[in-house]
C-alpha positions in Angstrom: -8.6 3.2 -13.7 -10.5 0.7 -15.6 -13.5 -2.2 -14.9 -14.3 -4.8 -16.7 -17.8 -5.9 -16.0 -19.3 -9.6 -16.0 -22.2 -10.7 -14.9 -21.1 -10.8 -10.9 -18.2 -10.5 -11.4 -15.8 -7.1 -11.2 -12.1 -7.4 -12.0 -10.2 -4.6 -11.4 -7.5 -4.2 -13.7 -4.0 -3.3 -12.2 -0.8 -2.6 -14.2 -0.7 -6.4 -16.2 -2.9 -8.5 -13.9 -6.4 -8.4 -12.4 -7.7 -8.9 -9.1 -11.1 -10.3 -7.9 -12.5 -9.1 -4.6 -13.6 -12.2 -3.0 -15.4 -13.1 0.7 -13.9 -16.7 1.8 -16.4 -18.3 4.8 -15.8 -21.7 6.3 -14.6 -23.0 9.8 -11.1 -21.9 11.4 -9.2 -25.3 10.8 -6.5 -25.0 8.1 -7.7 -21.1 7.7 -3.7 -20.3 7.8 -3.2 -22.1 5.2 -5.7 -20.1 3.1 -4.1 -16.9 4.7 -1.1 -17.9 3.4 -1.9 -19.3 0.3 -3.2 -15.5 -0.8 -0.3 -13.9 0.7 1.8 -16.3 -1.3 0.2 -15.4 -4.5 0.3 -11.8 -4.4 -3.5 -11.4 -2.7 -4.2 -9.8 0.4 -6.8 -10.7 3.3 -8.1 -7.4 3.9 -10.4 -7.6 7.1 -11.1 -11.1 8.8 -14.0 -12.1 11.2 -14.5 -15.0 13.8 -17.9 -16.1 14.7 -19.7 -18.6 16.5 -23.0 -19.8 15.2 -25.7 -20.9 17.9 -29.0 -21.5 18.0 -30.4 -21.0 21.9 -27.9 -21.7 24.0 -26.3 -24.2 22.0 -22.9 -23.6 20.5 -22.9 -25.1 16.7 -19.8 -24.2 15.0 -17.1 -21.5 15.0 -17.1 -19.5 11.4 -14.4 -17.8 9.7 -15.3 -14.9 7.3 -12.1 -12.8 5.2 -12.7 -10.0 2.5 -9.4 -10.7 0.2 -8.2 -9.7 -3.0 -6.8 -12.4 -5.5 -4.8 -12.6 -8.5 -7.7 -13.6 -11.1 -5.9 -16.3 -12.5 -5.1 -17.9 -9.5 -8.7 -18.2 -8.7 -9.3 -22.1 -9.9 -6.3 -23.0 -7.7 -7.8 -21.2 -4.9 -11.2 -22.9 -4.9 -9.5 -26.3 -5.0 -7.7 -25.3 -2.0 -10.7 -23.8 -0.5 -12.8 -26.6 -1.0 -10.2 -28.5 0.5 -10.5 -27.0 3.9 -14.3 -27.2 3.7 -14.5 -23.6 2.7 -16.1 -21.7 -0.3 -16.0 -18.3 -1.6 -18.1 -15.9 -2.8 -17.5 -12.7 -5.3 -17.7 -9.6 -4.2 -18.5 -6.4 -6.3 -18.1 -2.6 -5.5 -18.7 0.8 -6.2 -16.3 2.5 -8.3 -15.3 4.6 -4.7 -14.9 1.1 -2.8 -13.3 -0.4 -5.1 -10.6 2.7 -5.4 -10.4 2.2 -1.7 -9.5 -1.5 -1.8 -6.9 -0.7 -4.5 -5.3 2.1 -2.3 -4.5 -0.7 0.4 -3.1 -2.8 -2.1 -1.1 -0.6 -2.5 0.2 0.9 0.6 0.5 -2.1 1.7 3.3 -3.5 -0.8 4.6 0.1 -0.6 5.1 -0.5 3.4 5.8 -4.1 2.9 9.1 -2.9 0.9 9.5 0.0 3.4 9.3 -1.6 6.9 10.0 1.7 8.9 8.1 3.7 10.8 6.9 6.9 8.7 4.2 9.6 8.6 1.6 10.4 6.2 3.6 12.4 4.2 6.6 9.9 3.8 4.3 7.4 2.6 3.0 9.4 0.1 6.9 10.3 -1.3 7.5 6.6 -1.6 4.3 5.7 -3.6 5.8 7.4 -7.3 3.8 8.3 -9.6 2.3 6.8 -11.9 2.4 3.7 -9.2 2.9 0.2 -10.6 -0.4 -0.7 -10.8 -1.4 2.6 -12.8 -3.9 3.5 -9.6 -4.5 7.1 -10.4 -3.3 7.3 -14.1 -1.4 10.9 -12.9 -4.4 11.8 -11.3 -3.8 13.7 -8.1 -7.4 12.5 -6.4 -5.5 9.1 -5.7 -4.0 10.1 -2.3 -7.3 12.0 -1.2 -8.5 9.7 1.1 -4.9 8.0 2.2 -5.4 9.6 5.8 -9.4 7.4 6.1 -7.8 4.1 3.9 -4.6 4.2 6.7 -7.1 4.7 9.7 -8.9 1.7 8.3 -5.7 -0.1 7.6 -4.7 -0.3 11.1 -8.4 -1.5 11.9 -8.6 -4.3 9.7 -5.1 -5.1 11.8 -2.9 -4.8 8.4 -0.9 -1.5 9.6 0.0 -0.4 13.7 -0.4 3.3 14.3 1.9 5.7 16.2 2.2 9.4 18.0 5.8 10.2 17.6 6.5 13.8 19.3 3.1 14.6 17.9 3.4 13.3 14.6 1.5 10.6 13.6 3.3 7.3 12.0 2.2 4.0 10.3 4.1 0.6 9.5 2.7 -3.0 8.8 2.2 -4.8 11.5 4.7 -7.4 12.6 3.3 -10.3 13.2 5.5 -12.5 16.1 
């Protein structure tokens, strides 16, 4: 895995494209437009939190924060959209281990989108062909060392669903109705 580090910015090289890890902050008004745009450009909203801002007993505002991964070439368009919906984005940096797990989230999300049926961990790993299209592991067996942990984190982030099927744990991309 290759990283190019510039001041306050960390890019993640994935195949021929680069991705940035950003944090969206803004109100809930038109937030769906942000989510839809991120999906359309090949990004991923990893985690979304909504909370109320209050002073004493007085409600002031509702705020949304969303940890997001976007293709670097789409950043300017996204900034324009975010400004239009009265939000802002902040670039984030992580250590190498955290970035590796985030990359695995993208890889798993893409794979489970292509294979929407329930699958066990071994079947998911089989679907992730090495070397993968994002050159995640450079043929290293360590790329899946955190697979269970990342799958469970993606369930917590409500990106995946998890079930017990006759004693075996299975996962699939969360179906939104």
